[in-house]
PADREN-657099 format. One record per residue (C-alpha): residue in three letters; x, y, z. Coordinates in pm, whole numbers, plus 50000, padded with zeros to 5 digits. Layout:
N
ALAXYZ...
//
This chain:
808
MET459775163444410SER463225159644257SER464515128144100VAL467875112044139SER469935096443858PRO469205059043836ILE471645033843975GLN472915007443732ILE474054974543887PRO476194947743717SER474354920843527ARG476144893743725LEU476164895344104PRO477554872744378LEU474724862744608LEU474934867544986LEU472384845345161THR471204860745488HIS468674849045743GLU468914878845979GLY466384901045802VAL465254915845475LEU467304944045326LEU465224970245144PRO466544996144900GLY467815026745086SER468115009345423THR471214997645608MET471774967045825ARG474484945745978THR474644908945897SER476954881646022VAL478874859445784ASP479684824845915SER478614799445648ALA481194785145411ARG479654800845097ASN479384835445248LEU482914833445393GLN484304825045048LEU482354854244899VAL483754879145150ARG487314867045113SER487254865844732ARG485204896844648LEU485454921144938LEU488884915045088LYS490734910244757GLY488714932344524THR489814967944458SER487084982144233LEU483714996144332GLN481974968544131SER483534942244363THR481784957044666ILE478254953544517LEU476524921744627GLY473174905944574VAL471454900544910ILE468874872544912PRO466684865845220ASN467074829545316THR465404808145583PRO467784779645683ASP466314744645654PRO467784719845907ALA466794690145688SER468684702645381ASP472254692745302ALA474744720545381GLN476644712145060ASP473654718944832LEU472474753744742PRO469104760144910PRO466084772844713LEU466584809644643HIS463984837244671ARG463584851644323ILE463684888344431GLY466694903244605THR468354936344681ALA471594948744533ALA473694962044821LEU476924980844874ALA479314966745137VAL480274996845350GLN482314979545622VAL483864945445689VAL484874934846042GLY486434900746099SER487634878446384ASN489244843946417TRP487954835546768PRO486324812346849LYS486034805146477PRO486474826346162HIS483544849746097TYR482844884345958THR480284911546015LEU479154932445717LEU477564966845714ILE475554968345387THR473314994845231GLY470494985544992LEU470605001044643CYS467784986544433ARG465804954944361PHE466774927944116GLN465304895543985ILE467354863643943VAL467354853043578GLN469504822043626VAL472154808843863LEU475434807143676LYS477644791843947GLU477004775444286LYS480534769344427PRO482504782044603TYR479764808444630PRO476684814344411ILE476844838744120ALA473644847343926GLU472614866743620VAL470224893443743GLU467804918943600GLN467424952943767LEU463764959043853ASP463584994943975ARG465375027344004LEU466105042444342GLU464085074844358GLU463485091944693PHE460165108144790PRO460395131845091SER457095121145246THR457845084045226CYS461405089845347LYS460145108245653MET457635080845733ARG460275054145681GLU462645071345927GLU459925074546190LEU459035038346140GLY462655028046175GLU462795045246511LEU459515032246648SER458794998546492GLU460164965246589GLN457574944846399PHE458514955046047TYR460024921845944LYS456844902445865TYR455764927645601ALA459214932545453VAL459114903045207GLN455814913645065ILE457134948645009LEU460294934744854ASP458264914644600ALA456254945244493VAL458124956444183SER455684982244053LEU456055015944222GLU452295020844237GLU451794986644392ARG454534993944642PHE452885026744748LYS449535009744792MET451094984145026THR453465005745227ILE451715039145284PRO448695025645473LEU450975002545663LEU453295030945757VAL450485054145867ARG448825027246075GLN452045015946234ILE453235051246319GLU449925061246475GLY449725029346673LEU453225033246812LYS452665069746900LEU449515060347087LEU451385032647267GLN454065057047377LYS451475081647510THR449745055047716ARG452975039447843LYS454455071547993PRO451585079448237LYS451545042848340GLN455255044048425ASP454735075748631ASP451835059348815ASP453935028648886LYS456675050249040ARG454105068849250VAL452565036649368ILE455965022149458ALA456865053049660ILE453535056249846ARG451895022249871PRO453145002450175ILE454644968650098ARG452574939850220ARG454384909450343ILE452904875450420THR454624860650722HIS454194826650883ILE453774829251258SER452714799951479GLY451444780251182THR449134807951054LEU449524832550769GLU448964869250844ASP449514901750655GLU451934926350811ASP452014962350693GLU455494976150715ASP455945012650790GLU457565037050554ASP461005032450711ASN461364999750519ASP461525019250198ASP465185028050145ILE464575062350002VAL462135071350277MET464575058850538LEU467375079250386GLU465185110150381LYS464275105050744LYS467925100550844ILE468815132550664ARG466095151550848THR467135138051188SER470895140651136SER472965167851298MET475035175950992PRO475935212350917GLU473585233750712GLN475705232350399ALA475885194450406HIS472155192350479LYS471325213450173VAL473465191149953CYS471765159750086VAL468265173950035LYS469135182849677GLU470565148249610ILE467585130049761LYS465245149349531ARG467335138849233LEU467315102949358LYS463485102049372LYS463235112149007MET465915087848895PRO465065052448770GLN466895025248955SER468385011548635MET470555042448588PRO474195038348700GLU474035071948874TYR471285059049103ALA473665036249294LEU476345063449311THR473925089049453ARG472505064349701ASN475975054349825TYR476875090949864LEU473775098350074GLU474325067450289LEU477875079150361MET476685114150447VAL474185101850706GLU476705077250855LEU479465102550914PRO479865114251278TRP479255151351219ASN478635159251587LYS479095125551759SER482105123651991THR483435105152295THR484145120852632ASP487815122252728ARG489005106253050LEU490975134353212ASP492285116853523ILE495975125753510ARG496985101153781ALA495185071953619ALA496615081353280ARG500165081453420ILE499675046853571LEU498215033253247LEU501065046853036ASP503685033453278ASN502084999053275ASP501934997552895HIS505365012152817TYR508655011752998ALA510985041952959MET509945066952684GLU509665094152949LYS509665123652709LEU506815109452506LYS504675100952807LYS505335135452950ARG503945151852634VAL500775130952649LEU500185140153012GLU500715176952925TYR497985174452663LEU495645158352915ALA496325185553169VAL495615213752923ARG492555195252794GLN491255193953151LEU491585231753183LYS490275240252834ASN487605218252682ASN487745231652327LEU491455225752281LYS492345216451925GLY494055183051879PRO497835185351850ILE499725171351552LEU502405148751701CYS505095130151507PHE507025102151676VAL510405098051508GLY512595068351594PRO514025035251474PRO511785005051411GLY510664984051702VAL510765010651975GLY506985011652020LYS505825041951821THR502655025451692SER501805008852023VAL502235042152201GLY499595057251973ARG497215029352067SER497985034852436VAL497295072252399ALA493835064452263LYS493245040052548THR494385065752802LEU492045092452664GLY489155068452622ARG488985075952250GLU488535054251944PHE491725044451761HIS492275041351386ARG495525033951205ILE496215045750849ALA499255029850682LEU500865055250448GLY503915035350342GLY504085034449962VAL501005056349908CYS501585076749591ASP498095089549501GLN496635120749658SER493145105549617ASP494005082049903ILE493955112750127ARG491405135749962GLY489205110049789HIS488025107449427ARG485595130849262ARG482195114949209THR482425119548834TYR484765089348818VAL483605053348801GLY484385035449127SER484955067849318MET485265065749695PRO486175088749984GLY489735092550108ARG491215073750401ILE490545102050644ILE486785103250582ASN486575065450556GLY488355062350891LEU485885086151053LYS483035065050918THR484685033751061VAL485215047051415GLY481855065351427VAL483075095751623ASN484605129051522ASN487375129751785PRO489335097151745VAL493075091851760PHE494365088051404LEU497765071451366LEU499385080851033ASP501955053051018GLU505205056050815VAL504605091750704ASP508225093550590LYS507605066950323LEU505025085550116GLY505605084049742LYS504845106949452SER503445098749109LEU501435112448819GLN498345109549039GLY499645137149265ASP501625141549586PRO499905127149896ALA502345146050122ALA500995178649981ALA497425166350040LEU498315160250407LEU499195197050451GLU495525205850489VAL494805175950712LEU497665183150955ASP497265220950979PRO495245231051288GLU494375263851118GLN492865246550815ASN491595212150906HIS488375225351063ASN487205229350701PHE488745198450541THR487045191350207ASP487165156350068HIS486725154849691TYR484075127849727LEU482005146149986ASN482535180449830VAL481465195950161ALA483635206650456PHE484215183450755ASP485705194851087LEU488895175851177SER490025199551451GLN489025175451730VAL490945146151584LEU494235138051759PHE496695130451478ILE499825110551559ALA502315104251280THR505215079851296ALA508465080451099ASN511915065151107THR513595096950987THR512685132950911ALA515065134950615THR512455122750364ILE509535143150501PRO508875175050300ALA509795206650490ALA506275221250467LEU504745189750615LEU507445187150882ASP506715222950987ARG503115213951071MET504005186351316GLU505465185851664ILE508465162551648ILE509045139451943GLN512185118451918VAL511795082252032PRO515385068952056GLY516455032952097TYR516505014552426THR519485007852649GLN520384972352744GLU518864976853088GLU515634990252936LYS515474960752697ILE515854936452985GLU512994953153173ILE510794953752862ALA511524917152795HIS510544905753145ARG507584929453182HIS505984925652841LEU507694903152585ILE508214871052785PRO504664870652931LYS503244876852584GLN505294848452430LEU504384824452711GLU500694831652654GLN500984827452277HIS502754793952311GLY500614779352589LEU503404778952847THR503444789553211PRO506194803553437GLN506214769453609GLN507424753653284ILE510104778353167GLN512384803753332ILE514564828953147PRO516944846653389GLN517974882653327VAL521554872053253THR520224850152971THR518174879152840LEU521324900452841ASP523134873752639ILE520314873952383ILE520464911952360THR524224914652323ARG525084883052127TYR522014875151917THR520504909251837ARG521874942751733GLU519034967551710ALA517634999151867GLY514184983851929VAL513034950152058ARG511534932451755SER514454908751702LEU514554902352076ASP510864893552064ARG511474868951779LYS514354852251964LEU512194848052273GLY509514832652052ALA512044807651917ILE513014797852272CYS509364792952369ARG508754770752066ALA511714748752154VAL510524745752515ALA506974737952394VAL508374707952205LYS510134695352519VAL507014700052731ALA504804682052478GLU507264652952454GLY507434650752834GLN503654648952861HIS503614621352600LYS506254601352792GLU504374605753119ALA501174592952960LYS503044563452812LEU504624556153150ASP501254556653323ARG499854531253076SER502924509053123ASP502594510153504VAL498924500653492THR499604470853265GLU502494459353480ARG500594461753808GLU497404445053695GLY498584416853471CYS502274409153502ARG503454415353857GLU503124378753979HIS504964364553676ILE508124386153683LEU511204367953806GLU513534384454052ASP516464385753807GLU514254402653542LYS513134431453761PRO516184454253714GLU515844452653333SER512144460253354ILE512784489253588SER515474502653355ASP513084502053060THR510484520353263THR513034546453363ASP513844553052999LEU510204560352937ALA509944582653243LEU512394610053158PRO510234640953111PRO512184673453147GLU512414687353494MET510144717053544PRO510734745553512ILE513164743753220LEU515954768653289ILE517324786952984ASP521054793453025PHE523814801152774HIS524224764552677ALA520504761952608LEU520744793752398LYS523444778052181ASP521334746752132ILE518194766652042LEU519484797951864GLY522804784751741PRO526214801151793PRO526234838251881MET525694860851581TYR527534891051718GLU530804888751907MET532564919552039GLU535544923151808VAL536574958751894SER539924950652052GLN540864927151767ARG540054952851499LEU542214979651666SER545304957751706GLN547264977051440PRO547685013651341GLY545315029351092VAL542005018851250ALA539545040451448ILE535965036851569GLY533325061851463LEU529665065551552ALA526925067051286TRP523205073151286THR520825052651071PRO517045050651055LEU517425018051246GLY519275035251533GLY522885042551618GLU525775020551501ILE529505018951558MET531555022251240PHE535155011751182VAL537395032950961GLU540505016350816ALA543425032350634SER546515019150459ARG549325034850258MET551465022249973ASP553905035649719GLY552165055049449GLU551485088649293GLY549725106549579GLN546155094749515LEU543395090549776THR541115060449727LEU537785058049912THR535685026149928GLY532625014650121GLN529585029549940LEU530295065250049GLY528155095449974ASP529465128749851VAL529495144950196MET531595117150347LYS534025118550054GLU534445155650115SER535115148450484ALA537945124750381HIS539545151350160LEU539225176750443ALA540945152650683ILE543935145450459SER544325182550377TRP544345191850747LEU546885164850831ARG549185175150544SER549105211250664ASN549895200251023ALA552335172050947LYS555375190551085LYS553445200351397TYR552705164051479GLN555895149751322LEU553905129051072THR555895115250781ASN555315091050501ALA557355059550436PHE560115080350277GLY560435103850578SER558805133150398PHE556355156450571ASP554395157150245LEU552225127450330LEU551165121349969ASP554675123849821ASN555075091249623THR552405076549850ASP548835065049786ILE546295063350068HIS543325039650077LEU540445046650319HIS537875019150365PHE534605018650560PRO533614982250625ALA530134968950562GLY530714978750203ALA527194969350091VAL525674996150318THR525455031550182LYS527045057250413ASP526935095050407GLY527065125050635PRO529665148250788SER529965132251133ALA532825108851034GLY535305137450994VAL537025133851334THR537195095951292ILE538955098950956VAL541495123651099THR542215100451393CYS542535070151164LEU545035087750934ALA546985101951229SER547325066651363LEU548495054251025PHE551235080250976SER552365080851341GLY552395043051379ARG550475045351708LEU547375025551805VAL544085042751875ARG542545033452209SER540275003252159ASP537635015952402VAL537095050152239ALA534505060251979MET533995094751834THR531745116251618GLY531905151651484GLU532205172851174ILE535505190251095THR536565221750915LEU539695229650718ARG540975249651016GLY540655220151256LEU537415230051434VAL534935203451547LEU531305211551464PRO528155196551620VAL526245167551466GLY522895150751526GLY521735117851668ILE523935119851978LYS521685098552197ASP521405070451944LYS525155071051884VAL525955070352257LEU523595040852304ALA525375022752020ALA528725028352191HIS527275015252515ARG525914983952344ALA529364977652194GLY530974978352538LEU533065009852481LYS534145031852770GLN534775066352626VAL532955087752369ILE534355119152206ILE531655143852093PRO531665180451981ARG531545205352267ARG528425221352127ASN526655187852162GLU527195187152538LYS523585197752591ASP522415165552424LEU523925144752705GLU521005154452930GLY518795130152739ILE521135100752803PRO519865076253070GLY521695078453402ASN523035042953399VAL524595048653054ARG526285080753167GLN527715061953464ASP529205035053241LEU530725059252987SER533085088753011PHE532555117652771VAL535145140652616THR533835172552460ALA536155187052196SER536105219752011CYS539175213351792LEU541035183751644ASP543965187951885GLU541665178352172VAL540255148951975LEU543705134251904ASN544805139752262ALA541845119352389ALA542025091952124PHE545605080352200ASP547035067252524GLY549265093752677GLY548015120752441PHE549385130752101THR552845147452109VAL553155180951936LYS556455196151827THR556555232851931ARG558415261251765PRO562145266151840GLY562785278452194LEU559755260352342LEU559645226152505ASN557635197452359SER554305194252535LYS551245172652523LEU547755186552461
//
């Protein structure tokens, strides 16, 4: 036994009065400080003091007396413990208070209280020296771990000053307490095991009240959740690997107390595993003729898309184990991409589930979270399969072009495994951590553009373009689908409202400008609401008229004078003016309901002076016509471009002016000073209206050349001609994309002729027949042919000496 040097405490100590326990020498405890005296002590001694002596306190056990005055110092226990303040933690909410971590050093006896306010200070006498004995230390540590009833003996031990007296009191107490607690632990553990066994085996008895009598009903083992889960695992048709994982997890669950957080996680995991449709599927309806009729009834036009669906059905009929294709419908908003996916599921007789991917920037949304995380859950693919309950649904991945990317990963990269027919038969969700077969799922993705889809993901999908509708197709869609839907939603009937096709055409051309039919649907809804108001007012007037007629006939007819009858009849007529049915919607009614037309055809007005040409542009919302304007002024030969242009379009403008400068003599183009150098003392300004809209791409090259040629020649470009095509420095016209959408935009604008690159002639096969009849197409391989078609009478070219002037 080795001794330790004695600890000397100051002769004067500030007293900390605590009611939370008794601090013994060598022990540590936390105590709260919230009384006024103790708060003053902490602030004055601990927070402001810098020496070691300032952190030594005298801790006195104190039992608060409710009857005593809080201002007076309560009676103090004569024996206390000198303690070292190890840590001070404070807070001001909801009121100021501190928490102290203190360690007992040695006993002391109060000789006299020297000061009571603001906190008590006493003269003390040290009673013992802190000497450690290994055997007593070991017993004290064991007791600290096992005992919760130590407090009632603590004061007696504190008062024992003599070391011999202290040993006589504490050692028997320690031995008895340790043995008793050890015995309690030994008896408690088998009892807990027996309780678990009884809970798992003993059937639950329920007392039910049936027909006024009480009877005991023994429930079978299926009512026990764990037993039910185990039975579902045994009877499920999951693959062997998944079955092994579930058996292992159910064994862990049986040994796990329900209070553990992992218990709920494991149980949720097993419930998901047994609910997934590992081998449950629906049978496809493979009647090609019925499928064609259903698709035609649900969707007008969209022939290419419906053809691809019928091809899949035909091959599926010949080969039952065909893997599901990965289709991607690309087109502007409002053309029916999402509704087509729902119709495909209806045609096949499959379940349908839509997954919105717009704005998703976490790969865990696709692959799920690992179960090590709090709040983990499976990804949207596995969760969708659980929702539909079959393993061969139609999954619509909506807005796949609007996926994001963040620190949580790239969801587009996570989709690579999902949308790869060679890999998705072993798709592994992070939450499941076992493979699931997705090869029978029919995935349909939708997008407005392929420009923002990663190349690797785009390569895994079969792209099907869904272009905008023609005016004739919109009219048919409106009268087949939109108008009946709006009438049903607004409680109207065809006997109450009629919208002729000419009115529908006015709505399409003057109140909407879109590739799809969403705005058209909203305008029709506005018309139906206005008519609903008229119909409701008419019914109210008719009811009021009926009540007036009844009153007049029964009570007043004999008393009406002859000269008063016309006035009475006139008043009745004012009440009886319900609208004539059906209400016919014509152009005047449109102006009253929808206001003045939003879009007027201004093509001829815009092309009333040189330096203006019409181009064709493609946007994610469909095709659009685009005006290009040019002006020249005296300057230093600078080219100014405005209209939110991208780098590619700026380069096209520089190409156009360079080509015209090199061919100025050929076309007799001069500036205001008669010079063939078009930029000599001349500045050129090119503007693309709708300046708030960002524009880019190479297809405006031919339009810029035509606009500048008109400016320098002083001739007007034909007001019924639009054009598109990329140019080179040598004057060649290169092919561009989006021909169908651009041609439909020209048709909507009422133009008559479209100039396209010759290598885009093959794209005209996808143009509807009625549009091709209304438009004439000029295919050009060089800029000479473009200029010849853009101006009335062609564009005159000056030949070399000895040759006559000719027109291209």
